[in-house]
C-alpha positions as a Markdown table, in Angstrom:
| # | Residue | x | y | z |
|---|---|---|---|---|
| 1 | Met | -8.7 | 6.8 | -29.0 |
| 2 | Thr | -5.0 | 6.6 | -30.5 |
| 3 | Asn | -2.6 | 4.6 | -28.9 |
| 4 | Pro | 0.9 | 6.1 | -27.9 |
| 5 | Thr | 3.9 | 5.7 | -30.0 |
| 6 | Phe | 6.9 | 4.5 | -28.3 |
| 7 | Lys | 10.4 | 5.0 | -29.8 |
| 8 | Thr | 12.6 | 3.2 | -27.8 |
| 9 | Thr | 14.9 | 0.2 | -28.4 |
| 10 | Thr | 16.0 | -2.5 | -26.3 |
| 11 | Ile | 19.7 | -3.1 | -25.4 |
| 12 | Lys | 19.4 | -6.7 | -25.0 |
| 13 | Ala | 16.2 | -8.1 | -26.9 |
| 14 | Tyr | 17.4 | -11.5 | -26.4 |
| 15 | Arg | 16.5 | -10.8 | -22.6 |
| 16 | Glu | 13.3 | -9.5 | -23.3 |
| 17 | Tyr | 13.7 | -6.9 | -20.5 |
| 18 | Ser | 11.0 | -4.2 | -20.9 |
| 19 | Ala | 9.2 | -1.7 | -19.0 |
| 20 | Gly | 5.7 | -1.9 | -17.9 |
| 21 | Val | 2.9 | -1.2 | -15.6 |
| 22 | Asp | 3.1 | -3.5 | -12.3 |
| 23 | Ser | 0.6 | -2.3 | -10.3 |
| 24 | Phe | -2.4 | -0.3 | -10.0 |
| 25 | Arg | -4.1 | 1.3 | -7.0 |
| 26 | Phe | -7.5 | 2.8 | -6.5 |
| 27 | Val | -9.1 | 4.6 | -3.2 |
| 28 | Leu | -12.7 | 4.6 | -3.3 |
| 29 | Ser | -15.8 | 4.3 | -1.1 |
| 30 | Thr | -16.2 | 1.2 | 0.6 |
| 31 | Gln | -19.9 | 1.3 | -0.3 |
| 32 | Ser | -19.4 | 1.8 | -3.9 |
| 33 | Leu | -16.6 | -0.9 | -3.9 |
| 34 | Asn | -18.9 | -3.5 | -2.5 |
| 35 | Ile | -21.7 | -2.9 | -4.7 |
| 36 | Phe | -19.4 | -3.1 | -7.5 |
| 37 | Leu | -17.8 | -6.3 | -6.5 |
| 38 | Arg | -21.3 | -7.7 | -6.3 |
| 39 | Lys | -22.2 | -6.5 | -9.7 |
| 40 | Leu | -18.8 | -8.5 | -10.6 |
| 41 | Glu | -19.7 | -11.5 | -8.7 |
| 42 | Leu | -16.8 | -11.3 | -6.5 |
| 43 | Phe | -18.1 | -9.8 | -3.3 |
| 44 | Ser | -18.4 | -13.4 | -1.8 |
| 45 | Lys | -14.9 | -14.4 | -2.7 |
| 46 | Lys | -13.1 | -12.1 | -0.9 |
| 47 | Arg | -10.9 | -13.8 | 1.8 |
| 48 | Lys | -8.7 | -13.4 | 4.9 |
| 49 | Thr | -4.8 | -13.5 | 3.7 |
| 50 | Thr | -3.9 | -15.5 | 6.7 |
| 51 | Arg | -6.0 | -18.4 | 4.9 |
| 52 | Asn | -3.1 | -18.6 | 2.2 |
| 53 | Lys | 0.3 | -18.9 | 3.8 |
| 54 | Gln | 2.2 | -18.0 | 0.8 |
| 55 | Val | 0.3 | -14.8 | 0.0 |
| 56 | Asp | -0.1 | -13.8 | 3.6 |
| 57 | Ser | 3.6 | -14.0 | 3.8 |
| 58 | Tyr | 4.1 | -11.6 | 0.9 |
| 59 | Val | 1.4 | -9.3 | 1.6 |
| 60 | Lys | 2.9 | -8.7 | 5.3 |
| 61 | Gln | 6.3 | -7.8 | 3.6 |
| 62 | Lys | 4.9 | -5.7 | 0.4 |
| 63 | Phe | 2.5 | -3.5 | 2.5 |
| 64 | Lys | 4.1 | -3.5 | 6.3 |
| 65 | Asn | 4.3 | 0.4 | 5.9 |
| 66 | Tyr | 0.6 | 1.0 | 4.7 |
| 67 | Gln | -0.6 | 1.3 | 8.5 |
| 68 | Ser | -1.6 | 4.8 | 9.0 |
| 69 | Glu | -0.7 | 7.0 | 12.0 |
| 70 | Asn | -3.8 | 6.3 | 13.8 |
| 71 | Gln | -2.8 | 3.0 | 15.6 |
| 72 | Lys | -6.5 | 2.7 | 16.7 |
| 73 | His | -7.5 | 1.5 | 13.1 |
| 74 | Lys | -5.4 | -1.5 | 12.2 |
| 75 | Leu | -4.4 | -2.3 | 8.7 |
| 76 | Asp | -6.8 | -4.9 | 7.4 |
| 77 | Ile | -6.0 | -6.8 | 4.1 |
| 78 | Lys | -8.5 | -9.3 | 2.2 |
| 79 | Tyr | -7.7 | -10.7 | -1.4 |
| 80 | Ile | -9.9 | -12.2 | -4.1 |
| 81 | Asn | -8.2 | -14.9 | -6.1 |
| 82 | Leu | -8.6 | -14.7 | -9.8 |
| 83 | Lys | -6.7 | -17.8 | -10.4 |
| 84 | Arg | -6.7 | -21.1 | -8.9 |
| 85 | Gly | -3.8 | -22.2 | -6.9 |
| 86 | Val | -2.4 | -18.6 | -6.6 |
| 87 | Lys | 0.9 | -18.4 | -4.7 |
| 88 | Ser | 1.7 | -14.6 | -5.1 |
| 89 | Leu | 0.2 | -11.4 | -5.8 |
| 90 | Ser | -0.1 | -11.6 | -9.3 |
| 91 | Asn | -3.9 | -12.8 | -10.3 |
| 92 | Thr | -5.3 | -11.3 | -7.0 |
| 93 | Ile | -7.1 | -8.3 | -5.8 |
| 94 | Leu | -6.2 | -6.9 | -2.8 |
| 95 | Ile | -8.7 | -4.8 | -0.7 |
| 96 | Ile | -7.1 | -2.8 | 2.0 |
| 97 | Lys | -8.8 | -0.9 | 4.9 |
| 98 | Asn | -7.0 | 1.7 | 7.4 |
| 99 | Ser | -4.3 | 2.3 | 4.9 |
| 100 | Lys | -2.5 | 5.8 | 4.7 |
| 101 | Asn | -4.1 | 6.6 | 1.6 |
| 102 | Cys | -7.6 | 5.8 | 2.7 |
| 103 | His | -7.0 | 7.9 | 5.5 |
| 104 | Glu | -5.6 | 10.8 | 3.5 |
| 105 | Tyr | -9.0 | 10.5 | 1.4 |
| 106 | Ser | -11.0 | 10.6 | 4.8 |
| 107 | Lys | -9.1 | 13.4 | 6.3 |
| 108 | Asn | -9.6 | 15.5 | 3.0 |
| 109 | Asn | -13.0 | 14.5 | 2.4 |
| 110 | Lys | -14.0 | 14.9 | 6.2 |
| 111 | Lys | -15.4 | 11.4 | 5.9 |
| 112 | Ser | -14.8 | 8.4 | 9.0 |
| 113 | Tyr | -11.5 | 6.5 | 9.0 |
| 114 | Glu | -13.7 | 3.6 | 7.6 |
| 115 | Tyr | -15.1 | 5.1 | 4.8 |
| 116 | Tyr | -12.9 | 4.6 | 2.0 |
| 117 | Ser | -11.1 | 1.4 | 0.7 |
| 118 | Glu | -7.6 | 0.9 | -1.4 |
| 119 | Val | -8.2 | -1.8 | -4.1 |
| 120 | Val | -4.6 | -2.8 | -5.6 |
| 121 | Phe | -3.7 | -5.0 | -8.9 |
| 122 | Ala | -0.2 | -6.1 | -8.1 |
| 123 | Gly | 2.3 | -8.3 | -10.1 |
| 124 | Leu | 1.1 | -7.2 | -13.3 |
| 125 | His | 4.6 | -7.1 | -14.8 |
| 126 | Gln | 6.3 | -10.2 | -13.9 |
| 127 | Pro | 8.6 | -12.3 | -16.5 |
| 128 | Ser | 8.2 | -15.3 | -13.9 |
| 129 | Lys | 4.6 | -15.5 | -13.9 |
| 130 | Asp | 1.6 | -15.7 | -16.4 |
| 131 | Ile | -1.0 | -13.1 | -16.3 |
| 132 | Glu | -4.7 | -14.5 | -16.6 |
| 133 | Pro | -6.9 | -12.8 | -19.0 |
| 134 | Leu | -9.7 | -12.6 | -16.3 |
| 135 | Thr | -7.1 | -10.4 | -14.2 |
| 136 | Leu | -7.2 | -7.8 | -17.5 |
| 137 | Lys | -10.7 | -8.3 | -17.9 |
| 138 | Ile | -11.5 | -7.2 | -14.5 |
| 139 | Leu | -8.8 | -4.7 | -14.1 |
| 140 | Lys | -10.2 | -3.0 | -17.2 |
| 141 | Lys | -13.7 | -2.8 | -15.5 |
| 142 | Phe | -12.0 | -0.8 | -12.9 |
| 143 | Leu | -10.2 | 1.2 | -15.0 |
| 144 | Lys | -13.7 | 2.4 | -16.7 |
| 145 | Arg | -15.2 | 3.2 | -13.7 |
| 146 | Tyr | -12.7 | 4.7 | -11.2 |
| 147 | Lys | -9.8 | 6.9 | -11.3 |
| 148 | Val | -6.4 | 5.6 | -10.7 |
| 149 | His | -4.9 | 6.8 | -7.5 |
| 150 | Ser | -1.1 | 5.7 | -8.3 |
| 151 | Leu | 0.3 | 3.3 | -10.3 |
| 152 | Asp | 3.8 | 1.4 | -10.7 |
| 153 | Leu | 5.9 | 1.7 | -13.6 |
| 154 | Ala | 8.8 | -0.9 | -13.4 |
| 155 | Val | 11.8 | -1.9 | -15.9 |
| 156 | Asp | 14.3 | -4.6 | -15.7 |
| 157 | Phe | 17.9 | -4.5 | -16.5 |
| 158 | Asp | 21.3 | -6.1 | -16.1 |
| 159 | Trp | 23.5 | -4.5 | -13.6 |
| 160 | Asp | 26.4 | -6.5 | -12.4 |
| 161 | Lys | 26.5 | -4.3 | -8.9 |
| 162 | Ser | 24.9 | -5.4 | -5.8 |
| 163 | Val | 22.0 | -3.4 | -4.4 |
| 164 | Asn | 23.2 | -3.1 | -1.0 |
| 165 | Asn | 24.2 | -0.1 | 1.3 |
| 166 | Ala | 27.9 | 0.2 | -0.4 |
| 167 | Asn | 26.3 | 0.9 | -3.6 |
| 168 | Arg | 23.8 | 3.7 | -1.8 |
| 169 | Pro | 26.0 | 6.8 | -3.1 |
| 170 | Leu | 25.3 | 5.3 | -6.7 |
| 171 | Phe | 21.6 | 5.3 | -6.2 |
| 172 | Glu | 21.5 | 8.5 | -4.3 |
| 173 | Thr | 23.4 | 10.2 | -7.4 |
| 174 | Ala | 21.3 | 8.6 | -10.3 |
| 175 | Thr | 17.8 | 9.9 | -8.5 |
| 176 | Arg | 19.0 | 13.3 | -7.8 |
| 177 | Asn | 16.8 | 14.9 | -10.2 |
| 178 | Tyr | 14.0 | 13.7 | -8.3 |
| 179 | Gln | 14.9 | 14.9 | -4.8 |
| 180 | Gln | 13.7 | 17.5 | -2.8 |
| 181 | Glu | 16.2 | 20.7 | -2.7 |
| 182 | Glu | 17.4 | 21.4 | 0.7 |
| 183 | Ile | 15.9 | 18.5 | 2.0 |
| 184 | Lys | 17.9 | 15.4 | 3.1 |
| 185 | Pro | 17.1 | 12.5 | 0.4 |
| 186 | Asn | 15.1 | 9.7 | 3.0 |
| 187 | Ile | 17.0 | 6.5 | 1.3 |
| 188 | Arg | 16.8 | 3.3 | 2.9 |
| 189 | Asn | 18.7 | 0.0 | 2.2 |
| 190 | Glu | 16.5 | -2.9 | 3.4 |
| 191 | Gly | 18.1 | -6.6 | 2.3 |
| 192 | Ser | 18.8 | -6.1 | -1.7 |
| 193 | Ser | 16.6 | -2.9 | -2.1 |
| 194 | Leu | 17.0 | 0.7 | -2.0 |
| 195 | Tyr | 14.3 | 3.0 | -1.6 |
| 196 | Leu | 14.0 | 6.8 | -2.0 |
| 197 | Asn | 11.0 | 7.7 | 0.0 |
| 198 | Asn | 10.7 | 11.5 | -0.4 |
| 199 | Pro | 10.9 | 12.2 | -3.8 |
| 200 | Asp | 10.1 | 15.7 | -4.8 |
| 201 | Pro | 6.2 | 16.1 | -5.1 |
| 202 | Ser | 6.5 | 18.3 | -8.1 |
| 203 | Thr | 7.9 | 15.1 | -10.2 |
| 204 | Gly | 4.7 | 13.3 | -9.5 |
| 205 | Leu | 6.3 | 10.7 | -7.8 |
| 206 | Leu | 5.8 | 8.8 | -4.9 |
| 207 | Arg | 8.7 | 6.2 | -4.5 |
| 208 | Ile | 11.7 | 4.9 | -6.4 |
| 209 | Leu | 12.9 | 1.5 | -5.9 |
| 210 | Leu | 15.7 | -0.2 | -7.0 |
| 211 | Tyr | 16.2 | -3.8 | -6.2 |
| 212 | Asp | 17.7 | -7.2 | -7.1 |
| 213 | Lys | 14.9 | -9.2 | -9.0 |
| 214 | Tyr | 16.9 | -12.2 | -9.4 |
| 215 | Lys | 17.7 | -12.6 | -5.8 |
| 216 | Lys | 13.9 | -11.8 | -4.7 |
| 217 | Gln | 12.6 | -14.2 | -7.2 |
| 218 | Thr | 14.9 | -17.2 | -6.2 |
| 219 | Leu | 15.4 | -16.6 | -2.4 |
| 220 | Tyr | 12.0 | -14.9 | -1.6 |
| 221 | His | 9.7 | -16.4 | -3.8 |
| 222 | Lys | 11.6 | -19.6 | -4.4 |
| 223 | Glu | 11.3 | -19.9 | -8.3 |
| 224 | Gln | 13.6 | -21.5 | -10.6 |
| 225 | Ile | 14.8 | -18.5 | -12.7 |
| 226 | Lys | 17.2 | -19.1 | -15.6 |
| 227 | Pro | 20.8 | -18.6 | -14.4 |
| 228 | Glu | 21.9 | -16.1 | -17.2 |
| 229 | Leu | 19.9 | -13.7 | -15.8 |
| 230 | Lys | 21.9 | -13.7 | -12.4 |
| 231 | Asp | 22.3 | -9.8 | -12.9 |
| 232 | Trp | 18.7 | -9.2 | -13.2 |
| 233 | Lys | 17.8 | -6.1 | -11.2 |
| 234 | Arg | 14.6 | -3.9 | -11.6 |
| 235 | Leu | 13.7 | 0.0 | -11.3 |
| 236 | Glu | 10.3 | 0.5 | -10.0 |
| 237 | Ile | 8.6 | 4.2 | -9.8 |
| 238 | Thr | 5.5 | 5.0 | -8.1 |
| 239 | Ile | 3.7 | 7.6 | -9.9 |
| 240 | Lys | 0.4 | 9.5 | -8.2 |
| 241 | Thr | -2.1 | 9.9 | -11.1 |
| 242 | Lys | -5.1 | 10.6 | -9.4 |
| 243 | Ala | -6.8 | 10.1 | -13.2 |
| 244 | Arg | -8.8 | 7.7 | -15.8 |
| 245 | Phe | -5.8 | 5.4 | -16.8 |
| 246 | Phe | -6.4 | 6.4 | -20.5 |
| 247 | Asp | -6.6 | 10.0 | -19.9 |
| 248 | Trp | -3.0 | 9.8 | -17.9 |
| 249 | Ile | -1.9 | 8.0 | -21.1 |
| 250 | Glu | -3.5 | 11.0 | -23.5 |
| 251 | Arg | -1.5 | 13.4 | -21.5 |
| 252 | Asp | 1.7 | 11.6 | -22.2 |
| 253 | Gly | 1.9 | 10.3 | -18.6 |
| 254 | Ser | 3.5 | 7.0 | -19.4 |
| 255 | Asn | 6.2 | 8.6 | -21.8 |
| 256 | Asp | 7.1 | 11.0 | -19.0 |
| 257 | Gly | 7.4 | 8.0 | -16.8 |
| 258 | Val | 9.5 | 5.9 | -19.2 |
| 259 | Ala | 11.9 | 9.3 | -19.7 |
| 260 | Ile | 12.2 | 8.8 | -15.6 |
| 261 | Leu | 13.1 | 5.4 | -16.0 |
| 262 | Asn | 15.5 | 6.2 | -19.0 |
| 263 | Asp | 17.4 | 8.5 | -17.0 |
| 264 | Ile | 18.0 | 6.8 | -13.7 |
| 265 | Thr | 18.9 | 3.5 | -15.5 |
| 266 | Gln | 21.6 | 5.6 | -17.8 |
| 267 | Lys | 22.9 | 7.3 | -14.8 |
| 268 | Leu | 23.4 | 4.0 | -12.5 |
| 269 | Gly | 25.1 | 2.4 | -15.6 |
| 270 | Gly | 22.4 | 0.0 | -16.2 |
| 271 | Arg | 22.1 | 0.7 | -20.2 |
| 272 | Gly | 24.0 | 2.8 | -23.0 |
| 273 | Ile | 22.7 | 5.4 | -25.0 |
| 274 | Met | 19.5 | 3.5 | -26.2 |
| 275 | Gly | 16.2 | 3.9 | -24.2 |
| 276 | Val | 14.7 | 1.1 | -22.6 |
| 277 | Ser | 12.5 | -1.2 | -24.5 |
| 278 | Val | 8.6 | -0.5 | -23.9 |
| 279 | Glu | 7.3 | -3.2 | -25.7 |
| 280 | Met | 5.2 | -4.7 | -22.4 |
| 281 | Met | 3.9 | -1.4 | -21.4 |
| 282 | Gly | 2.6 | -1.0 | -25.2 |
| 283 | Lys | 1.1 | -4.5 | -25.1 |
| 284 | Gln | -0.7 | -3.9 | -21.7 |
| 285 | Ile | -2.0 | -0.8 | -22.8 |
| 286 | Gln | -3.4 | -2.2 | -26.1 |
| 287 | Lys | -4.5 | -5.1 | -24.5 |
| 288 | Leu | -6.6 | -3.0 | -21.5 |
| 289 | Asn | -7.7 | -0.9 | -24.7 |
| 290 | Asp | -9.4 | -3.7 | -26.4 |
| 291 | Leu | -9.2 | -7.1 | -24.7 |
| 292 | Arg | -10.0 | -8.9 | -28.0 |
| 293 | Arg | -6.5 | -8.3 | -29.5 |
| 294 | Ala | -4.6 | -11.8 | -29.5 |
| 295 | Ile | -2.2 | -10.5 | -26.8 |
| 296 | Asp | -1.1 | -12.6 | -23.8 |
| 297 | Phe | 1.4 | -12.3 | -20.9 |
| 298 | Lys | 3.4 | -15.4 | -20.5 |
| 299 | Ala | 6.3 | -16.1 | -18.2 |
| 300 | Trp | 9.8 | -16.3 | -20.1 |
| 301 | Ala | 12.3 | -16.2 | -17.1 |
| 302 | Arg | 11.4 | -19.4 | -15.5 |
| 303 | Leu | 13.4 | -22.6 | -16.0 |
| 304 | Glu | 11.1 | -25.0 | -17.5 |
| 305 | Pro | 10.7 | -27.9 | -15.5 |
| 306 | Thr | 12.4 | -31.4 | -16.3 |
| 307 | Pro | 10.0 | -33.5 | -17.6 |
| 308 | Lys | 9.8 | -36.8 | -15.7 |
| 309 | Ser | 10.8 | -40.0 | -17.5 |
| 310 | Pro | 7.9 | -42.4 | -18.1 |
| 311 | Lys | 7.7 | -45.3 | -15.7 |
| 312 | Thr | 8.7 | -48.5 | -17.2 |
| 313 | Arg | 7.5 | -51.8 | -15.8 |
| 314 | Ala | 10.2 | -54.3 | -14.8 |
| 315 | Lys | 10.3 | -57.4 | -16.7 |
| 316 | Lys | 9.4 | -60.5 | -14.9 |
């Protein structure tokens, strides 16, 4: 299989900003999932999110709109740790029951509400976090076995404006090509984020999100981020794929997604005439295609901790 050729360049290469895949979602029968997890020796590692306060906090924030309309079947989220001492959603597998996606599948296939589970690999494109080889190894096994329901493509860039309701008109204008005709765009401002929740289905988009990445990492995740990244923003699009990942790549799905990221960031004034860098995405595709490749995904946006001075014994 040939890898796609990307011919875009970065505006500020020294910042290492790039587009990449941040999340994968799979919707599959719970029975099939449990059999697969046992085969991978992961079934016994499922845990309630409440066992990890930080993970539980992130899950409640990120998935608060996942609950289906059927309130009798409450959203249930468990996670599998792929790295010891995990404090975020990176390097975890989330297993969700009674999500909107699960119930949509149940309705379409005339199954019970509990029949399907949703599996999410999140936080795969995070410049402030290392992505473990085990995470990619397990992810590849899912990609080989199951179709991807949807994925998130994200690109980082510098933007000296605030992401708030005052700049909502800019966001609305920049996303106009992806809105439904004669239907009012459902744009919501929440904190330092702007969401378009009802893009035109013909675009293949499920959601468009713009948020202040620097604020999120420093204020919410309490990370020490390099101060020169103070204008760091992120544009994230959720694409409905319902296909094998590499089939989607071969059909130019990734290039189409990058074209959307390019279009919106340019209209926001987040870049010039050059396209966004796709170095990260290219590396992700190469690594998932062949895990033997000497490619790693190390954090570069964090401030390195100041080494402690060695203690000296007082002279008597």
